[in-house]
N, C-alpha and C positions, 0 to 999 in steps of 0.2 A: 702205753707201757709195752716194752718189748716182752713177748711171751715165748713159749717153748718153740714154736716153729721159727720165729724170728731169730732167736739166739742159736738155734740148731744150725741154721744156714750161715749166719754170721760167723759162728765158730769155725765151720769148715773153710770159709773164705779166708779168715784171718790166719788159720793154721798154715795154709799154703803160702801166705804172704810174709809171715813173721818168723816162723821157726828157723833158728840158726842165726838170726840177725842180732846185732849188738845195738844197744841204746847209746847213742853218742851225745844226745842233748835232751834235757828235760826242761819243759816250759810249763809253768803253773799259771793258769788263767783265773782260777777260782779256788782258793784254798779251803773254802767252806765245805766242799764235797770230799776233801781228803782226810784219811785216817791213817796216821803213821806215827811211829815213836821217834823219828828224827826227820829232818828235812828230806823231802822226796828227791830233790835234786841230787843229794848225796847218796840216798839209799838206792836209787835206780841207775845212777851213772855207770856206764860200761857193763851193765848187766846184759846177759845174753838170753834171749827168749828160747825156751826149750820145748814148749808145748802150749796148746790152747784147749781148754775144756769148758763145758758149760754144765751147770748143776741147777736145774730148775730155772729161775730167773737170774741166776748169777753167771757171770763169765769169769773164768779163772785163767790168768796168764802165768804159766810156770816159768821161772827164771833159773839160771844156773845157781843162784843163791837167792832164796826167798820166792815170793809170788805176789801177784797183784790180783785182788778179788774185787770185782765190780758188781754192785747191785744198781742197775739203771733206774729202778723205781718207775716214776710216772712218765718221764720225758727223756731219759738218757738215751743217747744213740752213739754209735761208733762210726768214725770216718777214717778212710785211708786215702791220704792226699800226698801230693808232692810237698817236700819241706818248705819250698819257696812260696807256696800258696799262703795268702794272708789268713791269719787266725781270725775267727769270728768272735764277736763279743761274748758268746755263750760257750766258747771252748774252755773247759775246765782243766784239761790236762793234755799235753802234747808230748809224744815220745818220738824224737827224730832218730831214724835208724841209719845204719852204716851204708845203706844203698840209696839214700836220698829220699826215702819214703817217710811218711809221718803218720803215726797212729794217734788219732785224736778222740777224746771223749768229750762230747758236747751235751749240755744239760740245760735246757731252757728254763726249767722250773727250779733248778738247784736242789732237788730232792734226793738225787742218787748219792751213792757213797762209793768211794774208791779206797779200798783198804790195801796198804802196802805192808806185806808181812816179811819179817826178817827171816834169814836162813834158820831153819829149824823151828820156826814159829808155827803154831797151829791156827785153826780157824775159829777157836772159841771166842775170839774178840769180834767176829763177824756176826752181827745179830741175825738169828734165824737160820744160819747156814747148817749147823750141825743137827738141826731138828727136821730137815727136809725129808719128805717122803719119797717114794719111787718117782722116776721121771714120767711126766704125763704122756710123753710120746713113746715110751719104751717100758711100761710097767709089765710085770710078769704074770699078773693075776688072770685067771680064767674068769668067764662070766659069772660062774657060781661064787668064786672067791671074792670077786668084786662086789657082788650083791651082799654077801655076808658082811664084809667090811663096811660097806656103805650103810647098811641098815643098823649096824651097831652104833653109828654116830648119832642117829635120831635128829639130823639137822635138815635145814632147807637145802634143796638141791644146788642152788647157786652158791650158797655159802660153802657147801661141801667141795664143789669144784675149785673154789678159790682158797681152800685151806691147804697151805703149802706143806703141812705135815701129813696130809692124806695123799695128795699127788702134787708134785713140784712142777710149776711152770705155767699154770693157767691163770689169766687175769680177766678183766672185764670183757674184752672183745671176744675171746674164744669161749668164755662161759656163755655169753649170749648166743653164739653160733651153735654150740653143742646143744643147748636147751631148745632152741628153735628146731634143730634137726630131730631131736627126740620128742618134740611136741609136748614139752613139759613147762609149766609156769615156774618161774624162778623161785616162788615161795612155796611150792609143793614140798612137803616133808618126805624125806626118803622112806620113812616107815610106812607111808600111805601108798607107795607105788605097788602096783600089781606086778606079777612076774613078767607079763608082756611089756609093761612100761619100763621095768628094770632092764630088760633085754634091749629095748630101744635106746635107753640111756647109755648102756655099755657100748653098743655099736656106734652110736653117734659120737661118743668120746673118741673112740679109735679112729673113725672115718674122718671127722673134722680136723683132728690134729694132723693126720697123714696128708690130707688134701692141702692143709695150710702149708706144710713143708714144701710140697711140690709147687704151690703158687708163689711162695716167697723165693724159692730157688730160681724160678723162671723170670720173675719180674724185679728182683732186687738189683739195683745198678752196681757196677763194679766199685764205685767209690763208697758204697754203703750209705749210711746216714739217712735212710728212708725206712719208714714202717709201711709194709705192704698190707693194704686193707681192701683193695678194690674187689677182691674175690668174695667178700663176705656177703651173706644173704640178708641179714637184718641190721648188723652193727653199722651205725651211721646212715641208715636209710629211713629216717623218720618221714612218715607221710607217703612213702612209696608203697606200691602194692606188694603184698606178701607173695613170694615166688610160688607158694603152694596153693593159696586159696584166693589171693587177690585183695584181701582186706588190708587197709592201710596200716603200715607198721607204726607203732607208738613208741615214744621215748618217755621213760618214767624214772623214778629214783628207787634205789635199793640201798638204804643206809645213806652213805655219802657218795655213792657211785651212781652214774647214769647207766641205765640198761635199756635195751631195745628188744621188743617182742611183738608177736602177732596176737592181738586180743581174741582171735577166733581159734587159731591152732593151739594156743597155749592158755587154756582156761585157768583162771585163778582158783585156789582151793575152795573158796566159798561157793563159787558157781557149780563146781562138781558136787558139792554137798547138797545144794538145792536140787540139782537134777536127780541125784540119787534118792533123796527123800520123796520127790514128786513121783518117781517111778515106783517106789515102794508103796506109796499111798494108793496108787491106782493099779497095783499088781501088774505093772508092765516092766518087762526086763529091759535093762539099759544096755546099749551097745558097749562091749568091752574094749572096742578098738577106737571108737570116735564118739566121745560124749556129746558132741555137737549134733549128732544125728539121732540121739535118743528120742524115741517117739512114745508118748504117753497115750494109751488107748482108754477111753472111758467106756464102761459097760452100761449101755442104756437099756432098761427093761423093755422087752417086747410086749406090746399091748395084747391083752387076753383076746382070744378069738370070740367073735360075737356068737350069741346063741342062735339057734335055728330060726326063731321068730323074727330076729333082726336082719336076717340075710335076705337081700332083695332077690326076687325070683325073675 
């Protein structure tokens, strides 16, 4: 699924290539993904592109009359080709421009949606668009405000990251990376995080998204159409050693989604509870920074000193 760093970089590339260009030919490959009140060939013919924006996981193409709002969902990608290049089987929509270039939307899973909005139309018909929270890569909250807002939700940390009404633009891949960076198990509840863990969570969110933008910008090919994931530390690396501790990365399920994590760096909530109860039972303090290093000390009674008659001379 294209996420915030992907769409942020793609938006910039497309803006440079498309703004000011006229659509001279519209080709529909898969009407299943289209949402329009009239045939898109008519609605988009001879429209001029005036801007490209992205909002969370949506990409918005502003036209001189109306707009195109795309939600790529799981597998949708954008390509910028020459108009003469052969259309692929999974090309859902092709917009040929007046300079011979062709903006294509390709969707292998047919799950994405392309909404064609008429002039003066709003985004109320685009599911989820008006409810989006602040941008994941550009939200204005301080660490304290982030912690307050996050704790108010009382959710699991992975579900919180993927809640588009909380922050817009994070999906499975970057959620895995953020939680690995923060050393948090995906099923930890936000309300259970210590101040130190919350600070790690906030920093990891900021850092991982920023690094993602840099990596995508560096490695995304000119023709687009590729999701850049080689820079990721855990996503897609099942069985490989954790870059931090060397433990093999595992792949598991979170609802309907695959997720990747380190079983040592990201202890599940029940393990943390067992460590805490054990430490409390034996009156041994737990490390606040790394539960895996918590040491339980047993107090063994010292034998009573022998009486004088028992001491050998």
